[in-house]
C-alpha positions in Angstrom: -17.3 -2.2 1.7 -15.9 0.8 3.7 -14.0 -1.2 6.0 -12.4 -3.3 3.4 -11.7 -0.1 1.4 -10.0 1.4 4.5 -7.7 -1.8 4.7 -6.8 -1.9 1.2 -5.7 1.8 1.4 -3.8 1.3 4.6 -1.9 -1.7 3.1 -1.0 0.5 0.2 0.1 3.2 2.5 2.3 0.7 4.3 4.2 -0.3 1.1 5.2 3.6 0.6 5.9 4.1 4.1 8.5 1.3 4.2 10.4 1.9 1.1 13.6 2.8 1.1 16.4 4.0 -1.2 17.9 0.5 -1.3 14.8 -0.8 -2.9 16.2 0.4 -6.2 19.0 -2.0 -5.9 16.9 -5.1 -4.8 13.6 -6.3 -5.8 10.6 -5.6 -3.1 10.1 -9.4 -2.9 14.0 -9.8 -1.9 13.9 -7.3 0.4 11.0 -8.7 2.3 12.7 -11.9 2.5 15.9 -10.8 3.9 13.9 -8.5 6.5 11.9 -11.4 7.5 15.1 -13.3 8.3 16.4 -10.3 10.2 13.1 -10.2 12.1 13.1 -14.0 12.9 16.7 -13.9 14.3 15.7 -10.9 16.5 12.9 -12.6 17.8 14.8 -15.8 18.8 17.3 -13.5 20.4 14.7 -11.5 22.5 14.9 -12.4 26.3 11.1 -11.5 26.5 10.3 -14.2 24.0 11.6 -17.3 25.7 8.4 -19.2 24.8 8.7 -18.4 21.4 12.3 -19.7 21.2 11.7 -22.8 23.2 8.7 -23.8 21.1 9.7 -22.8 17.7 10.7 -26.4 16.9 7.1 -27.4 17.3 5.6 -25.1 14.7 4.3 -26.1 11.5 5.1 -22.8 10.0 5.8 -19.2 10.5 4.2 -16.2 8.7 6.5 -13.3 9.2 5.8 -9.4 8.7 9.0 -7.6 9.0 7.3 -4.3 9.1 3.7 -3.8 9.9 2.1 -0.4 10.1 -0.6 0.2 12.6 -2.6 3.4 12.8 -5.8 4.9 14.1 -7.7 7.7 15.0 -11.3 6.5 15.8 -11.0 4.3 12.7 -8.1 2.1 13.3 -6.1 -0.6 11.1 -3.0 -2.5 10.2 -1.4 -3.5 7.0 1.8 -5.1 6.0 3.6 -7.4 3.5 5.4 -10.8 4.7 6.3 -14.3 3.9 5.0 -17.6 5.0 7.3 -20.6 5.4 6.3 -24.0 6.2 7.9 -27.3 7.6 8.2 -30.0 5.1 9.5 -33.7 5.0 12.7 -32.4 3.5 13.0 -29.1 5.8 11.8 -25.8 5.7 10.1 -24.6 2.4 10.9 -21.6 0.4 8.9 -18.4 1.3 5.4 -17.5 -0.1 4.2 -13.7 -0.1 1.3 -12.5 1.7 -0.4 -9.3 2.8 -2.1 -8.8 6.0 -4.6 -6.0 7.0 -7.4 -5.4 9.4 -9.8 -2.6 10.3 -11.3 -1.6 13.9 -13.6 1.0 15.0 -13.5 2.3 18.6 -11.6 4.6 20.9 -8.0 4.4 19.7 -5.2 6.8 18.7 -1.8 6.4 17.7 0.9 5.1 15.2 3.1 2.0 15.5 5.3 0.1 13.3 5.6 -3.4 14.2 7.3 -6.7 13.6 5.0 -9.7 13.7 5.3 -13.3 13.4 2.4 -15.5 13.3 3.4 -19.2 14.7 1.2 -21.7 13.1 0.7 -24.6 15.7 -1.8 -26.8 13.8 -2.0 -28.2 10.4 -5.6 -26.6 10.1 -3.8 -23.2 10.7 -1.3 -24.1 7.9 -3.9 -25.3 5.5 -6.1 -22.2 6.0 -3.4 -20.0 4.8 -3.6 -21.6 1.4 -7.0 -20.3 0.6 -7.6 -17.2 -1.3 -8.4 -15.2 1.8 -8.2 -15.9 5.5 -9.8 -14.2 8.4 -8.1 -14.9 11.7 -10.4 -16.0 14.4 -13.1 -17.3 11.8 -11.0 -19.5 9.4 -8.1 -20.2 11.9 -8.3 -19.5 15.7 -5.7 -16.7 16.7 -4.1 -15.9 20.4 -1.6 -13.7 21.6 1.7 -15.6 22.0 2.8 -16.0 25.5 5.6 -13.3 26.4 7.9 -13.5 29.5 9.5 -16.1 31.6 7.1 -18.8 32.7 4.4 -17.7 30.5 1.9 -20.4 28.8 0.2 -20.5 25.5 -3.4 -20.7 25.0 -4.7 -23.3 22.6 -5.2 -22.1 19.3 -4.2 -22.7 15.5 -2.0 -19.5 15.2 -0.3 -17.6 18.1 0.8 -13.8 17.5 3.9 -12.4 18.5 4.9 -8.7 18.1 7.9 -6.5 18.8 7.2 -2.7 18.4 8.1 0.9 18.9 5.7 3.6 19.3 2.5 4.5 20.9 -1.1 2.6 20.3 -3.9 1.4 22.3 -6.9 -0.9 21.2 -5.2 -3.1 18.6 -6.3 -6.8 18.1 -5.3 -9.4 15.5 -8.8 -11.0 15.7 -10.6 -10.4 12.4 -7.3 -9.7 10.5 -7.5 -10.6 6.9 -4.6 -12.3 5.3 -4.4 -12.9 1.5 -1.5 -14.3 -0.8 0.3 -11.9 -3.1 0.2 -14.0 -6.3 1.9 -11.4 -8.2 5.1 -11.3 -6.0 5.0 -15.2 -6.1 5.3 -15.0 -9.9 7.9 -12.2 -9.8 10.2 -14.0 -7.2 9.7 -17.6 -8.7 9.3 -16.5 -12.5 6.2 -18.2 -12.9 2.6 -18.6 -11.6 2.6 -20.8 -8.5 0.4 -21.0 -5.6 1.4 -20.9 -2.0 0.4 -24.4 -1.4 2.9 -25.5 -4.2 5.7 -23.5 -2.7 5.2 -24.8 0.9 4.4 -28.5 0.1 6.3 -29.1 -2.8 9.9 -28.3 -4.3 8.6 -27.2 -7.7 10.2 -23.6 -7.2 13.3 -22.4 -5.7 15.2 -19.0 -5.3 18.8 -18.6 -3.9 17.9 -15.5 -2.3 15.9 -17.2 0.3 18.9 -19.7 1.5 19.7 -17.5 4.4 16.2 -17.5 5.8 15.7 -21.2 5.4 19.3 -21.7 7.3 17.9 -19.7 10.2 14.8 -21.7 10.2 16.7 -25.0 10.3 18.3 -23.6 13.3 15.2 -23.7 15.4 15.3 -27.4 15.3 18.6 -27.5 17.0 17.4 -25.1 20.0 
């Protein structure tokens, strides 16, 4: 319970930490979608993420966290909000909103703000994210995404890639808990809708997500 309380508190801090004056002119949900598009484009352009760029066309989906706060002093953890998008028979889906949090205990100190993209490599990994709560490493296998020229990937349902600035030691996405943001999905689409309905079907749409979907369509031409 103590670990779970720490994670929830850290996620709440993350929301406050990343707030900006522009939030008053745009909904939080649209800001996350816009930032997810910017983050995805940055990953595609990063020369260190050659494997990510070359293999994006084979992914079943992406869980994009534009800004994830990781902090620790003895107790450590991470938290942030992002969007899940999936490949469908008719193209890329509209985004579903999620949170991510984790807590660790050990020798660690520092503060880091990271952009994180989870590349969903298997149908099992994508289906796991439709649950009320997913624990990486238990409900879906996770491995660090390969970085650098000539890097090779491990076999896993989910590959985790990150870009960050700051100082940190002792971080691992194994055990991170991912949950849907039902209220955010309702606000963005105007009605209650499950992530599986957003990703698998075409029952909802929002024109604010079209720029992100265009970027995603571009990976199939790389």
